[in-house]
C-alpha positions in Angstrom: -0.6 1.5 21.5 -3.6 0.8 19.1 -5.4 -2.4 19.7 -8.3 -4.1 17.8 -11.7 -2.9 19.0 -14.4 -5.6 19.6 -17.0 -6.3 17.0 -20.8 -6.2 17.6 -21.2 -8.8 14.9 -18.5 -11.5 15.2 -19.5 -12.9 11.8 -18.2 -9.8 10.1 -14.9 -10.2 11.8 -14.6 -13.8 10.8 -15.4 -13.0 7.2 -12.8 -10.3 7.1 -10.2 -12.9 8.3 -11.3 -15.5 5.7 -9.0 -15.9 2.8 -10.5 -17.3 -0.5 -8.3 -20.4 -0.1 -10.0 -21.3 3.1 -13.5 -20.6 1.7 -12.8 -22.9 -1.2 -11.9 -25.7 1.2 -14.9 -25.2 3.4 -18.2 -25.3 1.6 -20.1 -24.2 4.7 -18.2 -20.9 4.9 -20.5 -18.2 3.4 -17.8 -16.2 1.7 -14.3 -14.8 1.7 -12.9 -11.3 2.5 -12.4 -9.9 -1.0 -15.5 -7.7 -1.1 -14.6 -6.4 2.3 -11.1 -5.7 1.1 -12.5 -3.6 -1.8 -14.6 -1.6 0.7 -11.7 -1.2 3.2 -9.3 0.0 0.5 -11.7 2.8 -0.5 -12.2 3.8 3.1 -8.5 3.9 3.9 -7.7 6.0 0.8 -10.3 8.5 1.8 -9.3 8.7 5.5 -5.6 8.9 4.6 -6.3 11.9 2.4 -8.3 13.5 5.1 -5.6 12.9 7.7 -2.8 14.3 5.5 -4.9 17.3 4.5 -5.5 18.3 8.1 -2.0 17.4 9.4 -0.1 19.3 6.7 -2.3 22.4 6.0 0.4 24.2 4.0 1.6 21.2 1.9 0.9 21.1 -1.9 -0.9 18.2 -3.6 2.5 17.2 -5.1 3.8 16.5 -1.6 0.7 14.9 -0.2 0.1 12.4 -3.1 3.3 10.4 -2.7 3.0 10.5 1.1 -0.5 9.1 0.8 0.8 6.3 -1.5 3.4 5.4 1.1 0.9 5.4 4.0 -1.6 3.0 2.3 0.7 0.8 0.2 0.9 -2.9 0.8 4.1 -2.7 2.8 2.8 -0.2 5.3 -0.6 -1.8 5.6 1.1 -5.2 6.1 3.1 -3.6 9.0 -0.2 -2.4 10.6 -1.6 -5.9 10.3 1.5 -7.3 12.0 1.3 -4.7 14.7 -2.3 -5.6 15.4 -1.6 -9.4 15.3 -4.1 -9.9 12.6 -2.2 -12.9 11.3 -3.2 -15.0 14.3 -6.9 -14.6 13.3 -6.5 -15.4 9.6 -8.3 -18.4 8.2 -6.2 -19.8 5.4 -6.3 -22.8 3.1 -3.8 -25.5 3.7 -1.6 -24.6 0.7 -1.5 -20.9 1.6 -0.8 -21.7 5.2 2.0 -24.1 4.3 3.6 -21.5 2.0 3.9 -18.9 4.8 0.7 -17.0 4.1 0.6 -15.6 7.7 3.8 -13.6 7.0 3.0 -12.7 3.4 2.9 -8.9 3.1 0.4 -8.7 0.4 -2.0 -11.1 2.2 -1.6 -9.2 5.5 -2.3 -5.9 3.7 -5.4 -7.4 2.1 -6.6 -8.7 5.5 -6.1 -5.3 7.1 -8.2 -3.6 4.3 -10.9 -6.3 4.8 -10.9 -5.7 8.5 -11.4 -1.9 8.0 -14.3 -2.7 5.7 -15.8 -5.1 8.2 -15.4 -2.7 11.1 -17.1 0.1 9.1 -20.1 -2.1 8.5 -20.1 -3.3 12.1 -20.4 0.3 13.2 -23.5 0.7 11.1 -21.6 2.4 8.2 -20.4 5.2 10.5 -17.0 6.6 9.5 -16.2 8.2 12.9 -15.2 5.0 14.7 -13.0 3.9 11.8 -11.4 7.4 11.7 -10.7 7.1 15.5 -9.0 3.8 14.9 -6.8 4.5 11.9 -5.7 8.1 12.6 -3.4 7.0 15.5 -1.9 4.4 13.2 -1.2 7.0 10.5 0.2 9.3 13.2 2.5 6.7 14.5 4.4 6.4 11.2 3.8 9.5 9.2 6.9 11.3 10.4 9.1 8.5 9.4 7.6 8.6 5.9 7.6 12.4 5.6 11.0 12.6 3.9 9.9 11.6 0.4 13.5 11.3 -0.9 14.2 8.5 1.6 11.0 6.7 2.4 8.7 7.1 -0.6 7.3 4.0 -2.4 8.5 5.5 -5.7 6.7 3.1 -8.1 3.4 3.2 -6.2 3.4 7.0 -6.0 4.2 7.4 -9.7 1.5 4.9 -10.7 -1.1 6.7 -8.6 -0.2 10.0 -10.3 -0.1 8.5 -13.8 -3.5 6.9 -13.3 -5.0 10.1 -12.0 -3.5 12.5 -14.5 -2.9 10.4 -17.6 -5.3 7.5 -17.2 -2.5 4.9 -17.7 0.2 3.1 -15.8 3.9 3.7 -16.1 5.9 1.1 -18.1 9.5 0.2 -17.3 12.3 -1.0 -19.6 15.8 -2.3 -18.8 17.8 -0.5 -21.5 21.3 -1.4 -20.5 23.4 -3.6 -18.3 27.1 -3.5 -17.6 29.7 -5.1 -15.4 30.6 -8.8 -14.6 28.0 -11.3 -13.6 28.7 -10.9 -9.9 28.5 -7.1 -10.0 26.1 -6.1 -12.8 24.5 -2.6 -13.0 21.2 -2.2 -14.7 19.8 1.0 -16.3 16.0 1.4 -16.5 13.7 3.9 -18.0 10.1 4.7 -17.2 7.5 5.9 -19.7 4.1 7.4 -19.1 2.4 7.1 -22.5 5.1 7.6 -25.2 7.3 9.9 -23.1 10.3 8.8 -21.1 10.1 10.6 -17.7 13.0 9.1 -15.8 16.1 7.0 -16.0 17.8 5.2 -13.1 20.5 2.7 -12.3 20.9 -0.1 -9.8 22.6 -3.4 -9.0 19.2 -5.1 -9.4 16.6 -4.6 -12.0 14.0 -3.7 -9.3 16.4 -1.0 -7.9 17.0 0.5 -11.3 13.2 0.7 -11.9 12.8 2.4 -8.4 15.5 4.9 -9.3 13.8 5.6 -12.6 10.5 6.2 -10.9 12.1 8.6 -8.4 13.7 10.5 -11.2 10.3 10.8 -12.9 8.7 12.0 -9.7 11.4 14.7 -9.4 11.0 15.7 -13.0 7.2 16.0 -12.5 7.8 18.2 -9.4 6.1 15.6 -7.1 9.3 15.1 -5.1 12.1 17.6 -4.4 15.4 16.9 -6.2 18.0 17.1 -3.5 20.7 18.3 -6.0 18.7 21.3 -7.2 
């Protein structure tokens, strides 16, 4: 069981837990957690890459890239934040608090990233204590994410690849819908630049887009096609 280590500088911890909505409502607060979030995001991406590189010494880049995307996407980081009970430490503005901010996945993910950035600074910018903290977290979930055909965050993985390889983000289009209103099926395509890389269907538009993203990942060779 991973627990939060103590901070030498409690002010860094408080800043990491301070949402911008709280800072706006309290003029005496020196700042919010957005800069720490930026730093923590970069640290997590690096450490996740290092973790996967060492854990899967024989896996190709095309296998590791989508797995990294799943390990550090908002959904998974939000789960880590919940596991560590970060929500009870958050300082939120009244509006965000009232709208369920303490259970918002994106907000929890950002808080976890900010905490990582703050802990790095609290440890005098030494990466080793942060590594010792996050590697057990990664280890606790990586096996459940290792089957990319079932657990991958398809759209995040495709976007990461497209940004790295083509310098652009994928675009999705709903090209067809069929069936009665209570049981519609949507068909989506995904483009990277001018080329269509995948087509998928689903009962919801979001599901059709995810299916299209998975088809694109399979066509690009980043995810194995179970039917080939």
